[in-house]
C-alpha positions as CSV (number, residue, x, y, z in Angstrom):
1,M,103.5,98.4,107.1
2,T,104.2,98.6,110.4
3,I,101.3,97.5,112.5
4,K,101.1,100.9,113.8
5,E,99.9,102.0,110.2
6,Y,98.5,98.9,109.5
7,S,96.6,99.6,112.4
8,G,95.1,102.9,111.1
9,N,94.3,101.0,107.7
10,M,92.3,99.0,109.2
11,K,90.3,101.0,111.1
12,Q,89.2,103.1,108.3
13,A,88.7,99.9,106.3
14,V,86.5,98.7,109.1
15,E,84.8,102.2,109.6
16,M,83.5,101.7,105.9
17,L,82.5,98.1,106.2
18,L,80.4,98.9,109.4
19,G,79.0,102.2,108.2
20,E,77.2,104.9,109.8
21,G,76.2,103.9,114.0
22,H,79.5,102.5,114.4
23,E,82.7,104.3,116.3
24,V,86.4,102.8,115.7
25,E,88.9,103.5,118.1
26,E,93.0,102.4,117.8
27,A,94.0,101.3,121.2
28,L,97.0,100.0,123.1
29,I,95.6,97.0,125.8
30,D,98.0,96.3,128.9
31,K,98.5,92.5,128.8
32,N,99.9,90.2,131.4
33,N,103.8,91.0,131.7
34,G,103.6,94.6,130.7
35,V,102.8,93.4,127.2
36,R,100.9,95.9,124.9
37,L,98.6,94.7,122.1
38,D,97.3,96.6,119.2
39,A,93.6,96.6,118.8
40,L,90.6,98.1,117.6
41,V,87.6,98.6,120.0
42,I,84.6,99.1,118.2
43,R,81.3,101.1,120.0
44,T,77.7,101.8,119.2
45,P,75.2,103.5,120.8
46,D,72.8,100.9,121.2
47,M,75.5,98.5,123.2
48,N,76.7,99.3,126.5
49,I,79.8,97.3,125.9
50,A,82.8,97.7,123.1
51,P,84.3,94.8,121.9
52,T,87.9,94.4,122.1
53,I,89.7,93.1,119.1
54,Y,93.4,92.2,118.4
55,L,95.3,92.5,115.8
56,K,98.0,90.5,115.6
57,S,96.4,87.7,114.2
58,Y,95.1,89.6,111.2
59,Y,98.4,91.5,110.9
60,E,100.4,88.3,110.3
61,S,97.7,87.2,107.5
62,Y,98.5,90.5,105.9
63,E,102.0,90.0,105.7
64,D,101.4,86.7,104.4
65,G,99.8,88.2,101.3
66,E,96.0,88.8,102.5
67,S,94.7,92.5,101.7
68,I,93.7,95.1,104.0
69,Q,89.8,94.7,102.6
70,E,90.2,91.2,103.0
71,C,91.3,91.6,106.8
72,A,89.0,94.2,107.7
73,G,86.1,91.7,106.4
74,R,87.3,89.0,108.2
75,L,87.2,91.5,111.9
76,V,84.0,92.3,111.4
77,E,82.3,88.8,110.9
78,D,84.4,88.4,114.3
79,Y,82.8,91.3,115.4
80,R,79.6,90.6,114.7
81,K,80.2,86.8,115.9
82,S,81.1,88.2,119.3
83,L,78.4,90.9,120.4
84,P,75.6,89.5,122.8
85,E,72.3,89.2,122.1
86,D,71.3,92.2,124.2
87,C,72.7,94.8,126.6
88,F,74.8,94.0,128.8
89,D,74.0,94.9,132.7
90,V,76.9,96.1,134.3
91,S,74.7,97.3,137.4
92,F,75.5,94.0,139.4
93,Y,78.9,94.7,139.7
94,E,78.4,97.0,142.5
95,D,77.2,94.3,144.7
96,Y,79.9,92.2,145.9
97,S,77.4,88.8,146.9
98,L,76.9,88.9,143.0
99,V,80.3,89.1,141.7
100,K,82.0,86.5,143.9
101,E,79.7,84.3,142.2
102,G,81.8,84.3,139.2
103,L,85.0,85.0,141.3
104,S,88.0,83.2,140.8
105,Y,92.3,83.7,140.7
106,K,95.0,83.4,138.2
107,L,98.8,82.8,138.5
108,I,101.2,85.5,137.5
109,S,104.5,86.4,137.2
110,A,105.2,89.0,140.2
111,E,108.6,90.6,138.7
112,R,107.1,90.8,135.2
113,N,104.0,92.7,136.5
114,S,105.4,94.9,139.0
115,E,103.7,97.8,138.0
116,L,100.7,96.0,137.4
117,L,100.6,94.9,140.9
118,T,100.6,98.2,142.5
119,T,97.1,98.7,141.0
120,V,95.3,95.2,142.1
121,P,94.9,93.0,145.2
122,Y,97.1,90.2,145.0
123,V,98.7,87.1,147.2
124,P,102.4,86.5,146.4
125,F,102.9,83.1,145.8
126,L,107.0,82.2,145.5
127,D,107.8,84.0,143.0
128,L,104.4,84.6,141.4
129,A,101.6,86.7,142.5
130,I,98.0,85.4,142.8
131,V,95.6,88.1,141.2
132,F,92.1,87.5,141.2
133,Y,89.4,88.2,138.0
134,Y,85.7,87.9,137.2
135,A,84.7,85.4,134.8
136,F,81.1,86.3,133.4
137,E,80.9,83.6,131.2
138,K,77.1,82.8,132.5
139,R,76.1,86.6,131.5
140,G,76.0,85.8,127.6
141,L,79.9,87.1,126.9
142,P,81.9,83.8,126.6
143,D,85.5,83.9,127.9
144,G,85.0,87.5,129.4
145,T,86.7,88.4,132.5
146,I,87.0,91.7,134.6
147,L,90.6,92.0,136.7
148,I,90.0,92.9,140.2
149,R,91.6,96.0,140.8
150,N,92.4,98.5,143.9
151,K,89.1,100.5,143.1
152,H,87.1,97.6,142.8
153,M,87.9,96.1,146.1
154,E,87.4,99.8,147.8
155,M,83.9,100.1,146.2
156,W,82.9,96.6,147.6
157,G,84.5,97.2,151.0
158,V,86.3,94.2,150.8
159,S,89.7,93.0,152.0
160,T,92.4,91.1,149.9
161,Q,91.7,88.1,152.6
162,Q,88.6,88.3,151.4
163,L,88.8,87.7,148.1
164,M,91.1,85.0,148.4
165,K,89.0,83.4,150.7
166,D,85.5,83.5,148.2
167,A,88.2,83.1,145.3
168,R,89.5,79.8,147.1
169,E,86.2,78.4,147.2
170,N,85.0,79.3,143.9
171,A,87.4,78.7,141.6
172,P,87.4,75.0,141.8
173,K,83.6,74.7,141.1
174,S,83.3,77.6,138.4
175,V,86.4,76.6,136.3
176,P,87.7,73.0,137.9
177,A,90.8,71.5,137.3
178,V,91.6,69.5,134.2
179,C,94.4,67.1,134.6
180,R,95.6,64.9,131.2
181,D,98.5,62.4,130.7
182,M,101.0,64.3,128.0
183,C,100.5,61.4,125.5
184,S,96.7,62.2,125.5
185,V,97.4,65.8,125.2
186,L,100.0,65.1,122.3
187,E,97.5,63.1,120.7
188,R,94.7,65.2,120.5
189,I,96.7,68.1,118.6
190,Y,98.7,65.2,116.5
191,P,96.3,62.3,116.0
192,G,97.3,59.3,114.8
193,K,101.3,60.5,115.3
194,S,101.5,59.1,118.7
195,E,103.7,56.0,117.2
196,E,105.8,58.7,116.0
197,I,105.9,60.7,118.7
198,F,106.6,58.0,120.9
199,P,108.5,54.8,119.3
200,E,107.6,51.7,121.1
201,N,111.3,51.2,122.2
202,E,111.3,54.8,123.8
203,P,108.4,55.0,126.2
204,M,107.5,58.5,127.4
205,L,108.0,59.4,131.5
206,P,104.1,59.7,132.6
207,M,103.9,63.6,132.6
208,Y,100.5,64.9,133.2
209,V,99.4,68.6,132.1
210,V,97.1,70.9,134.7
211,S,94.7,73.6,133.8
212,N,91.3,74.4,134.4
213,S,88.4,74.1,132.4
214,R,88.6,77.1,130.0
215,M,92.2,76.2,129.9
216,I,92.8,79.8,130.3
217,N,95.1,80.9,133.2
218,G,94.5,77.3,134.3
219,A,97.7,77.3,135.5
220,S,96.5,78.5,138.8
221,A,94.7,75.2,139.2
222,I,98.1,73.7,141.2
223,L,96.7,76.0,143.9
224,Y,93.3,73.6,144.1
225,P,92.8,71.3,147.0
226,D,93.9,67.7,146.6
227,I,95.0,68.6,143.1
228,L,98.8,68.1,143.7
229,H,98.5,65.6,146.3
230,N,96.4,63.5,144.5
231,L,99.3,63.1,141.6
232,S,101.6,62.4,143.5
233,E,100.0,59.7,145.4
234,T,99.4,58.2,141.7
235,L,102.9,58.8,140.8
236,K,104.4,58.0,144.6
237,S,106.7,60.7,144.5
238,D,107.7,64.2,145.3
239,L,106.7,66.2,141.8
240,Y,108.5,68.5,139.7
241,I,106.0,71.6,138.1
242,I,107.0,73.3,134.9
243,P,105.6,76.8,134.3
244,S,104.7,75.8,130.8
245,S,102.6,79.0,130.9
246,V,99.7,81.2,132.9
247,H,97.3,78.4,131.1
248,E,98.7,75.2,132.4
249,V,101.7,73.4,134.1
250,I,103.3,70.4,133.4
251,V,103.8,68.1,136.1
252,F,105.8,64.9,136.8
253,A,107.5,62.3,139.4
254,R,110.5,64.0,140.4
255,N,112.6,60.1,140.4
256,M,111.8,60.9,136.9
257,A,114.7,63.5,136.5
258,D,117.5,64.4,138.4
259,D,119.0,67.4,136.5
260,E,117.7,70.4,138.0
261,K,119.8,72.6,135.8
262,S,118.9,71.1,132.5
263,L,114.7,71.5,133.1
264,R,115.9,74.9,134.2
265,D,117.4,75.9,131.1
266,M,114.8,74.2,129.3
267,I,112.1,76.6,130.7
268,R,114.1,79.4,130.0
269,S,114.7,78.2,126.5
270,V,110.7,77.6,125.9
271,N,109.6,81.0,127.5
272,K,112.2,82.8,125.1
273,T,111.7,81.3,121.8
274,Q,107.9,79.2,121.9
275,L,105.7,81.1,124.0
276,E,104.0,84.7,123.1
277,P,105.0,87.3,125.7
278,Q,102.2,87.6,127.4
279,D,101.9,84.0,128.2
280,V,104.8,83.5,130.5
281,L,104.7,82.5,133.7
282,S,108.0,81.8,135.1
283,D,111.6,80.9,134.6
284,S,111.3,78.8,137.4
285,L,111.0,75.3,138.4
286,Y,108.8,74.3,141.0
287,F,108.8,71.3,143.4
288,Y,106.2,69.7,145.7
289,D,107.1,67.8,148.5
290,R,104.7,64.8,148.9
291,K,105.1,64.7,152.8
292,D,104.3,68.6,153.6
293,E,102.2,68.9,150.9
294,K,103.7,72.0,149.9
295,I,105.0,73.7,146.8
296,S,108.7,75.3,146.6
297,I,110.8,76.7,144.3
298,A,113.3,73.8,143.3
């Protein structure tokens, strides 16, 4: 069964479980890097928002032997958990003074998102683009975001420069940077395995994972004031920056590696084999100059 066929069967099964008063719609949702994901959108007359449930993980469970009914049951449970307690008041979104309280930015590939960039305000940054979004976590929808589009900017009567100024001021406060050493990150993922991962006779190079407090679209934390400056001071070196995904980057001292070609080859390989296509940030290796305090492509 293809995912298209699966989507249709899931739609029918979810409609049966939810009963009257719910409208279930199949959808293809545009994501980062031109990726389109199959989803179900569920609407009810008493709610002015419609949760979007992506089908990829449920489809994988189906391929592993879970029945359509079991998948639909889990989806309905997840849907009910995602609902806010009350109707979501969207009128605030017409007032930029309210929107800018939750304004932030993220980094995306300029080349992979060339079509998207015709519809959104953005600031070029090397081979990337800085785009803007509103995070409405404080309004009862955890991890919810709205991408700022040209039509929003026109409605508010603000410029891209104003968006950048406000996002630069707000983002470090609303989604502050998080910098963790690689050992602690891997110890958290593989508890009790640190000795196997890092034998004492093979010490790991000091590496840091930089993201934001939500761990979502956190690669943009390298744009926050003093993040890279402080790391370069700690390591007493210029820095290499590996764009491990749109959600985080890996930073380490330049004097710990001298083969840029191998690093670039590794980045390309990981992007092709280990990441979901929508999570890829760039195939480039980046360099932070400690003296000039500037980022460039290595």
